[in-house]
N, C-alpha and C positions, 0 to 999 in steps of 0.2 A: 234148469229143470222147473217144471210147473206142477203144482198140485191143485186139485179142484174140489171145492166144497160149494154148496148151494150159494150162488151169488157172490162167490169169492174167487180170487185168483191169488195164489201164493208163488212168489218168485224167490228162488235161491240166488243170492247175490254175494259176490266177494266183498268182504269188508275192507275198505281202504281208509287207513288212518287219516284223520283231519280232512276227509272229503265228504261231501253231501251227495246223496242219491235221490233223484226225482224220477217219477214215472208219469207220463202223460197218456191218457186214454181217451179214445173216441170210438163210438159204435161204427161198425162197418156198414150199417144200414144207411147212414147218412154221413158221409165223410165231411160234409160242410157243417155238421152239428157241433155241439159244445165239446170242447176239449177240457178234461178235468186234470188237475195236477195233484199228485199224491207224493208228499215229501217224507223222506225217511230220516231226515236230520243227519247229523254227523255220524259216520260209521254205523249205519243201521244194522240191526240184528237180522240174520236170515232165519226163517223166510220172511220176506217183505210181503205183507198181506194187504191186498186191496179188497175191501168189502163194500157191500151196498150196491153191487152190480146186478143187472137183470139176469137171472139164471138162464143158461143156454145161449145168451146173446154173444155174438162174435165181436171182439174188440181189437183195434189197432193199438199197440202199446209201444211207446217210445221211451227209452231210458237215457238219462244224462247224468253225469257226475260234475259237480262244481267245487270250487275252492271255498265256498261260504254259503250262507243262506241265499236262496235264489235271488231275492230282490237286491242283494248287496254283492253278489259274486262278481269277480272280475275275470274268471276263467270258467268256461263251460266246455265239456267234452263234445266230441262228435256224437250224434244220436245213434243208438242202436234200436232197431225196431223189429216187431214180430206181430203176428196175428194169432189170437187165441180166443177161447170161449170160456165164459164164467161157468162154474159148476152148476149142475142141476140137481 
């Protein structure tokens, strides 16, 4: 489920013990543009909030779960993706 506030997207996520959740976002205006990573740390609290987005802008969002901090993880889940808009 998604909740929208100006320039923010909130994601309700299932807390998984000892697992880390990461969201990767890119604007749908330019799929070759910058991809930003938003880390929730171990067992992040829901809702997982991504702020500082352009209000009304459409984003591709990809979520992954890892067994550790992203730069040291040895296991990464298959990505789940969706397209959504930041709140206006």
